[in-house]
C-alpha positions as CSV (number, residue, x, y, z in Angstrom):
1,M,-29.5,-1.8,-30.7
2,E,-30.5,-4.9,-28.9
3,A,-27.4,-6.6,-29.9
4,V,-25.7,-3.6,-28.4
5,I,-26.9,-3.7,-25.2
6,A,-26.7,-7.6,-24.9
7,W,-22.9,-6.6,-25.7
8,I,-22.7,-3.9,-23.3
9,D,-24.8,-6.1,-20.3
10,A,-21.9,-9.2,-20.9
11,I,-19.2,-7.0,-20.8
12,M,-20.7,-5.4,-17.7
13,R,-21.2,-8.9,-16.0
14,E,-17.9,-10.6,-17.2
15,T,-15.7,-7.3,-15.8
16,M,-17.8,-6.8,-12.6
17,L,-17.4,-10.9,-11.6
18,F,-13.8,-10.8,-12.4
19,A,-13.3,-7.3,-10.4
20,A,-15.3,-8.6,-7.7
21,V,-13.4,-11.6,-6.7
22,G,-10.3,-9.9,-7.3
23,F,-11.5,-7.3,-4.5
24,L,-12.7,-9.9,-2.2
25,I,-9.2,-11.8,-2.3
26,G,-7.2,-8.3,-2.0
27,G,-9.6,-7.0,0.7
28,L,-9.6,-10.2,2.7
29,D,-5.8,-10.2,2.5
30,D,-5.6,-6.3,4.1
31,L,-8.3,-7.7,6.4
32,A,-6.0,-10.3,7.9
33,V,-3.0,-7.9,8.3
34,D,-5.6,-5.4,9.9
35,A,-6.4,-8.5,12.6
36,A,-3.0,-9.0,13.1
37,F,-2.2,-5.3,13.8
38,L,-5.2,-4.6,16.1
39,A,-4.4,-8.2,18.0
40,R,-0.8,-6.4,18.5
41,S,-1.8,-2.8,19.5
42,L,-4.5,-4.6,22.2
43,R,-1.7,-7.0,23.5
44,R,0.7,-3.9,23.9
45,W,-2.1,-2.0,25.6
46,V,-3.1,-4.6,28.0
47,R,0.4,-5.2,29.0
48,K,1.0,-1.4,29.0
49,T,4.0,-1.1,26.7
50,P,4.3,2.3,25.6
51,D,7.1,3.1,22.6
52,P,10.6,4.0,23.5
53,I,11.8,7.3,23.7
54,L,14.7,9.1,22.7
55,A,16.0,9.3,26.3
56,D,16.4,5.5,26.7
57,F,19.2,5.8,24.1
58,P,21.9,8.6,26.0
59,I,24.6,9.8,23.8
60,A,26.8,8.5,26.5
61,G,26.2,5.1,26.1
62,C,26.9,5.4,22.3
63,T,30.3,3.0,21.4
64,G,29.9,2.6,17.7
65,R,31.2,4.5,14.6
66,I,28.6,4.9,12.1
67,A,29.0,6.0,8.3
68,V,26.4,8.1,6.9
69,V,26.2,7.2,3.2
70,V,24.3,9.3,0.4
71,P,24.5,8.3,-3.1
72,A,23.8,11.3,-5.4
73,W,23.1,11.6,-9.0
74,D,22.0,15.0,-10.4
75,E,21.3,16.4,-7.3
76,A,23.1,19.6,-7.2
77,A,19.7,21.5,-6.4
78,V,19.3,20.0,-3.0
79,I,22.3,18.3,-1.8
80,G,24.0,21.4,-0.4
81,A,21.1,21.9,2.0
82,M,20.6,18.4,2.7
83,L,24.4,18.3,3.9
84,R,24.6,21.3,5.9
85,T,21.5,20.4,7.6
86,T,22.5,17.0,8.2
87,L,25.8,18.2,10.1
88,A,23.7,20.6,11.9
89,R,21.2,18.1,13.5
90,F,22.8,14.7,14.3
91,D,24.2,14.4,17.6
92,H,26.4,11.2,17.8
93,P,29.6,11.5,19.2
94,D,31.3,9.6,16.3
95,W,30.2,9.6,12.5
96,R,31.2,10.6,9.1
97,L,28.9,11.6,6.0
98,Y,30.4,10.1,2.9
99,V,28.4,11.6,-0.6
100,G,28.9,9.9,-3.7
101,A,28.5,11.3,-7.3
102,Y,29.6,10.6,-10.6
103,P,32.8,12.1,-12.6
104,N,30.2,13.3,-15.3
105,D,27.8,15.1,-12.6
106,R,30.0,18.5,-12.0
107,A,27.4,20.8,-10.5
108,T,26.6,18.2,-8.0
109,I,30.3,17.5,-7.3
110,G,30.8,21.0,-7.2
111,A,28.0,21.3,-4.2
112,I,29.5,18.5,-2.1
113,V,33.0,20.3,-2.5
114,A,31.6,23.2,-1.4
115,V,30.2,21.6,2.1
116,A,33.1,19.5,2.6
117,T,35.6,22.5,2.6
118,E,33.7,23.8,5.2
119,D,33.2,20.5,7.4
120,S,36.1,17.6,7.5
121,R,33.3,15.0,8.5
122,V,31.9,15.2,4.6
123,R,34.0,12.7,2.2
124,L,33.4,13.0,-1.5
125,T,33.2,9.9,-3.4
126,V,33.5,9.8,-7.3
127,T,32.4,6.6,-8.8
128,P,34.5,4.7,-11.3
129,A,31.8,4.5,-14.3
130,P,30.0,7.8,-15.5
131,G,26.1,8.2,-14.4
132,P,23.5,7.3,-14.2
133,T,24.4,3.3,-13.6
134,T,22.1,1.9,-10.7
135,K,21.8,3.5,-7.2
136,A,23.7,0.3,-5.9
137,D,26.7,1.0,-7.8
138,C,27.0,4.4,-6.3
139,L,26.3,2.8,-2.7
140,N,29.2,0.3,-3.6
141,A,31.3,3.0,-4.3
142,L,30.7,4.4,-1.1
143,W,31.0,1.3,1.1
144,R,34.6,0.7,-0.5
145,A,35.4,4.0,0.6
146,V,34.1,3.7,3.9
147,C,36.0,0.4,4.3
148,A,39.1,2.1,3.1
149,D,39.5,4.9,5.5
150,G,38.4,2.4,8.3
151,M,41.5,0.3,7.7
152,A,43.6,2.9,7.1
153,E,42.9,4.6,10.5
154,G,42.6,1.4,12.2
155,R,39.2,2.4,13.4
156,P,36.7,0.3,11.3
157,F,33.0,1.7,11.2
158,T,30.7,-0.3,12.8
159,A,27.6,0.6,11.2
160,I,26.2,2.0,7.7
161,V,23.5,4.3,7.4
162,L,21.6,4.9,4.2
163,H,20.1,8.3,3.4
164,D,18.9,10.1,0.0
165,A,19.9,13.8,-1.0
166,E,16.2,14.9,0.3
167,D,16.2,13.8,3.4
168,V,16.0,15.5,6.7
169,V,17.4,13.6,9.1
170,H,16.4,13.4,12.9
171,P,18.8,14.5,15.5
172,G,18.4,11.5,17.4
173,E,18.6,8.8,14.8
174,L,22.0,7.8,15.0
175,R,21.8,7.1,18.8
176,V,19.1,4.7,18.2
177,Y,20.7,3.0,15.6
178,D,23.9,2.7,17.5
179,H,22.0,1.0,20.7
180,L,19.7,-1.2,19.0
181,L,22.6,-2.8,16.1
182,R,23.9,-4.6,19.2
183,H,21.4,-6.7,19.2
184,A,20.1,-6.7,15.6
185,D,21.7,-6.6,12.4
186,T,19.4,-3.9,10.8
187,V,17.5,-1.2,12.1
188,Q,14.7,0.6,10.4
189,V,12.9,4.0,11.5
190,P,9.5,5.4,10.3
191,V,9.6,7.3,6.9
192,L,7.2,10.3,7.3
193,P,6.7,12.0,4.1
194,L,6.0,15.8,4.4
195,A,2.9,17.5,3.5
196,D,3.6,19.5,0.3
197,P,1.3,22.7,0.4
198,Q,2.0,22.7,-3.3
199,S,0.9,19.3,-4.0
200,R,-1.9,18.2,-1.9
201,W,-3.0,15.2,-4.1
202,V,-0.1,13.7,-5.9
203,S,2.7,14.3,-3.4
204,G,-0.1,14.1,-0.6
205,H,-1.0,10.2,-1.4
206,Y,2.8,9.3,-0.5
207,I,1.4,10.3,3.2
208,D,-1.1,7.9,3.4
209,E,0.5,4.9,1.4
210,F,3.7,5.5,4.2
211,A,1.2,6.0,7.0
212,E,0.0,2.5,6.2
213,A,3.5,1.0,5.4
214,H,5.5,2.2,8.3
215,G,2.2,2.4,10.8
216,R,0.7,-0.6,10.2
217,Q,2.3,-3.4,8.0
218,L,6.1,-3.0,9.1
219,P,5.0,-3.5,13.0
220,V,2.9,-6.6,11.8
221,R,5.9,-8.2,10.0
222,G,7.9,-7.3,13.0
223,A,5.3,-9.1,15.3
224,L,5.4,-12.0,13.0
225,G,8.8,-12.4,12.6
226,A,8.8,-11.9,8.9
227,E,11.4,-10.7,7.0
228,L,11.7,-7.0,6.9
229,P,12.6,-5.1,4.0
230,L,14.4,-1.7,4.1
231,A,13.2,1.5,3.1
232,G,16.6,3.0,1.6
233,V,16.7,5.7,4.1
234,G,16.3,5.9,7.6
235,C,18.0,2.6,7.9
236,A,21.2,1.2,9.3
237,I,23.1,-1.9,8.6
238,S,25.9,-3.3,11.0
239,A,29.0,-3.2,9.3
240,D,29.5,-7.1,9.9
241,M,26.7,-7.8,8.4
242,L,27.3,-5.8,5.3
243,Q,30.9,-7.7,5.0
244,R,28.9,-11.2,5.1
245,I,26.6,-9.7,2.3
246,A,29.5,-9.1,0.3
247,E,31.4,-12.4,0.8
248,H,27.9,-13.9,0.1
249,R,27.8,-11.9,-3.4
250,G,31.3,-12.1,-4.6
251,G,32.7,-8.8,-3.0
252,V,30.2,-6.2,-3.1
253,P,27.0,-5.9,-0.7
254,F,24.9,-4.1,-3.0
255,D,23.3,-6.0,-6.1
256,E,24.2,-3.2,-9.0
257,T,21.6,-5.2,-11.4
258,S,18.5,-4.3,-8.7
259,L,16.7,-1.7,-9.2
260,T,15.8,-1.7,-5.3
261,E,18.8,-2.9,-3.6
262,D,17.2,-1.3,-0.4
263,Y,14.2,-3.7,-0.5
264,E,16.3,-6.9,-1.7
265,L,19.1,-5.9,0.9
266,G,16.6,-6.5,3.9
267,L,15.3,-10.1,2.8
268,T,19.4,-11.1,2.3
269,V,20.1,-10.7,5.8
270,R,16.9,-12.5,7.1
271,A,18.3,-15.5,4.1
272,L,21.7,-15.1,5.8
273,G,20.5,-15.8,9.0
274,G,20.4,-11.8,10.5
275,R,17.9,-10.1,12.6
276,G,16.1,-6.6,11.5
277,V,13.9,-4.3,13.5
278,F,11.3,-1.8,12.6
279,V,11.3,0.6,15.7
280,R,9.3,3.6,16.5
281,V,11.1,5.8,19.2
282,R,9.3,8.9,20.2
283,E,11.2,12.1,21.3
284,T,9.2,12.6,24.6
285,P,6.1,10.5,25.6
286,G,3.3,10.6,23.3
287,G,5.6,12.9,21.1
288,P,6.6,12.8,17.9
289,P,8.6,9.9,16.6
290,V,12.3,9.7,15.6
291,A,11.8,9.6,11.6
292,V,12.9,10.6,8.4
293,R,11.3,13.2,6.5
294,A,11.5,14.4,3.2
295,Y,9.2,15.8,0.1
296,F,7.9,13.0,-2.1
297,P,7.4,13.9,-6.0
298,A,4.8,16.5,-6.4
299,R,4.0,16.0,-10.1
300,L,2.3,12.8,-11.6
301,D,5.0,12.2,-14.3
302,A,7.6,12.1,-11.4
303,A,5.3,9.9,-9.1
304,V,4.7,7.6,-11.9
305,R,8.4,7.1,-12.6
306,Q,9.0,6.1,-9.1
307,K,6.2,4.1,-8.3
308,A,7.2,2.1,-11.7
309,R,10.7,1.8,-10.3
310,W,9.5,0.3,-7.4
311,M,6.9,-2.0,-9.3
312,T,9.7,-3.3,-11.5
313,G,12.1,-4.0,-8.8
314,I,10.1,-5.5,-6.3
315,A,6.8,-6.9,-8.2
316,L,8.3,-7.8,-11.6
317,A,12.2,-8.1,-11.4
318,G,12.3,-9.1,-7.9
319,W,9.9,-12.0,-8.3
320,D,12.6,-13.4,-11.0
321,R,15.6,-12.4,-9.1
322,I,15.2,-13.5,-5.4
323,G,12.1,-15.9,-6.0
324,W,10.9,-17.2,-2.6
325,Q,13.0,-17.8,0.7
326,A,14.3,-21.2,0.8
327,G,13.1,-22.6,4.1
328,G,10.7,-19.5,4.7
329,G,7.7,-19.9,7.1
330,L,4.2,-19.2,5.8
331,H,4.5,-15.6,7.4
332,D,7.8,-14.9,5.3
333,H,6.0,-16.2,1.7
334,W,2.8,-14.0,3.0
335,M,4.8,-11.0,3.1
336,R,6.8,-11.7,0.0
337,M,3.2,-12.2,-1.8
338,R,2.1,-9.0,-0.6
339,D,5.2,-7.2,-1.3
340,R,4.3,-8.5,-5.0
341,R,0.7,-8.3,-5.2
342,A,0.9,-4.8,-6.5
343,I,1.4,-5.8,-10.3
344,L,-1.5,-8.5,-9.8
345,A,-3.8,-6.0,-8.3
346,I,-3.6,-3.6,-11.3
347,P,-5.3,-5.8,-13.8
348,V,-8.2,-5.9,-11.6
349,L,-8.2,-2.3,-10.7
350,A,-8.4,-1.6,-14.2
351,I,-11.1,-3.7,-15.2
352,A,-13.2,-2.6,-12.6
353,Y,-13.0,0.6,-14.1
354,V,-14.2,-1.0,-17.4
355,A,-16.9,-2.5,-15.3
356,L,-18.0,0.8,-14.1
357,V,-18.4,2.5,-17.4
358,A,-19.8,-0.5,-18.6
359,W,-22.6,-0.3,-15.9
360,G,-22.8,3.3,-16.9
361,L,-23.8,2.5,-20.5
362,A,-25.9,-0.4,-19.9
363,V,-28.2,1.9,-17.5
364,M,-28.1,4.7,-20.2
365,L,-28.8,2.2,-22.9
366,H,-31.5,0.4,-21.0
367,G,-33.2,3.6,-20.3
368,V,-33.3,4.7,-23.7
369,A,-34.5,1.3,-24.9
370,G,-37.2,1.4,-22.4
371,T,-35.7,-2.0,-21.2
372,K,-34.8,-3.6,-17.6
373,P,-31.1,-4.8,-17.3
374,A,-30.9,-8.3,-16.4
375,P,-30.6,-9.0,-12.4
376,V,-27.4,-9.6,-11.0
377,D,-26.7,-13.0,-9.8
378,P,-27.4,-13.3,-5.9
379,V,-23.9,-14.7,-5.2
380,L,-22.5,-11.6,-7.1
381,Q,-24.7,-9.1,-5.1
382,L,-23.2,-11.1,-2.1
383,V,-19.5,-10.5,-3.0
384,L,-20.3,-7.1,-3.9
385,A,-21.8,-6.5,-0.7
386,I,-18.8,-7.9,1.0
387,N,-16.5,-5.9,-1.0
388,L,-18.4,-2.4,0.2
389,C,-17.9,-3.5,3.7
390,L,-14.2,-4.5,3.3
391,L,-14.0,-0.8,1.3
392,V,-15.4,1.1,4.2
393,W,-13.3,-0.6,6.9
394,R,-10.1,-0.1,4.5
395,T,-11.0,3.4,4.3
396,A,-11.4,3.8,8.2
397,M,-8.4,2.0,8.6
398,R,-6.2,4.5,6.5
399,W,-8.3,7.6,7.8
400,A,-7.4,6.4,11.4
401,L,-3.4,5.7,10.2
402,V,-3.2,9.1,8.8
403,R,-5.1,10.9,11.6
404,H,-2.6,9.5,13.8
405,A,0.5,10.3,12.1
406,Y,-0.9,13.7,10.5
407,G,-3.9,15.1,12.1
408,R,-7.4,15.3,10.9
409,G,-7.0,17.3,8.0
410,E,-4.7,14.8,5.9
411,A,-6.9,12.1,7.0
412,W,-10.1,13.4,5.2
413,R,-7.7,14.0,2.2
414,S,-6.8,10.6,2.2
415,I,-10.3,9.5,1.2
416,P,-10.4,11.3,-2.0
417,R,-6.6,10.5,-2.4
418,M,-7.7,7.0,-2.9
419,L,-8.4,7.7,-6.4
420,V,-5.4,9.5,-7.1
421,G,-3.1,6.5,-5.7
422,N,-5.1,4.4,-8.2
423,L,-4.5,6.9,-11.2
424,V,-0.8,6.8,-10.3
425,A,-0.5,3.2,-9.9
426,L,-2.3,2.3,-13.1
427,L,0.0,4.5,-15.2
428,A,2.9,3.0,-13.2
429,A,2.4,-0.5,-14.0
430,R,2.2,0.4,-17.9
431,R,5.6,1.9,-17.6
432,A,7.0,-1.0,-15.4
433,V,5.9,-3.9,-17.7
434,V,7.3,-1.9,-20.5
435,R,10.5,-1.1,-18.5
436,Y,10.9,-5.0,-17.6
437,A,10.6,-6.0,-21.0
438,G,13.2,-4.0,-21.8
439,T,15.5,-5.6,-19.5
440,L,14.7,-8.9,-20.6
441,R,15.6,-7.9,-23.8
442,G,19.0,-7.1,-22.3
443,R,18.5,-3.1,-21.9
444,P,21.0,-2.1,-18.8
445,V,19.4,-1.0,-15.6
446,R,19.8,2.6,-15.0
447,W,18.9,5.0,-11.9
448,D,15.6,6.5,-12.9
449,K,15.3,9.3,-10.2
450,T,13.0,12.1,-9.9
451,A,13.9,15.8,-9.2
452,H,13.7,16.6,-5.5
453,H,13.5,19.8,-3.7
454,F,14.7,20.1,-0.1
455,P,12.3,21.9,2.8
456,D,12.4,24.8,5.0
457,I,13.0,22.7,8.2
458,A,11.9,25.4,10.5
459,G,8.8,23.4,12.5
460,L,9.7,20.1,11.8
461,P,10.7,17.6,15.1
462,D,13.5,19.0,16.9
463,A,14.4,21.7,14.2
């Protein structure tokens, strides 16, 4: 019995020390971003700098020609509703909708054709190869179609906007892109996951993560002048920049061997000397933002697949593929490290749960044996106390950001949803490592998409 207790005590001490140090490093990293965010907010408040409003981007001032591209694989359930909603909502004077599908996905092709026969602004593009390939491969087929139409009509498109088959677009979105792309090469607007009443916890945890990512992290990146990755939806790229990237990559702008072509595209723009901006435009002063809205995966397995793709593409394969920006500043390297820390944080999180279980067993066994556990080292006690303070602060920041975007109800749910996010991350990390190992053995990269459903848009901003 004594040997077992000693063994459990040793496991508890070592795992607790490892996890405590790991959490301390991550917590201080997050605290630095919070400090930058609060400094930015204070500066804007002192200078009385409000968010721009949609009226600052008038339709009369729009001069560009925009192609909206939507890659689609196995999207027959949602693509028709998405296309009709998009056609009814956008208020830009000169735009066209290109939808990519695969020759072996007849159901999706049929849904697209049904809409295309009703509205000439919809163009179907069928990829040369059967699916699924990668999303980037489908995007390259769409890009070639956009370029060919622009050349044939003698009116090249000035910008390409990326959307997914489940997105609810904002009516004023294209106006914002049109105006801002005169001074930038890429523009990203916020992504706001919709609250799914059928999945408050799994789908709901995306609310919390995007409230932080697009409410705090991307504004900080912009304020620091760091490179801005794109989210793959709600973003626009100038046609000139895409052409430069295509020339840089040997003919096509999207890397067909990447699982996260959108993320890498934003970094490539910066590497080529381009400028990206993240912008929060309000419909009216203090009103809802111009943003992309969509339902995110509602089931645990679907969320795990999606998160695993992000981890593989950014934190594992992305580290190999793009490394660190040559000549980049400290802020660029810091942000790339933050992008990749997810896969490093997973072992810390897993070991923390092991430490928690070991602590519970140690308390129980010492109680049975009538002995007292060894005292915790004073230095470790200090680290644990600091971590507790950082956790309380992190929880409060998340609560505030979610409340700002979604209200008090979702803000309070965000606290227990942290456990859901941890579970998804742990399961996704295992899948990501297995998938990455497969690519190292030569397994081809495939589009590992999730099933989507399209919302009833009644009640959404500008519905």
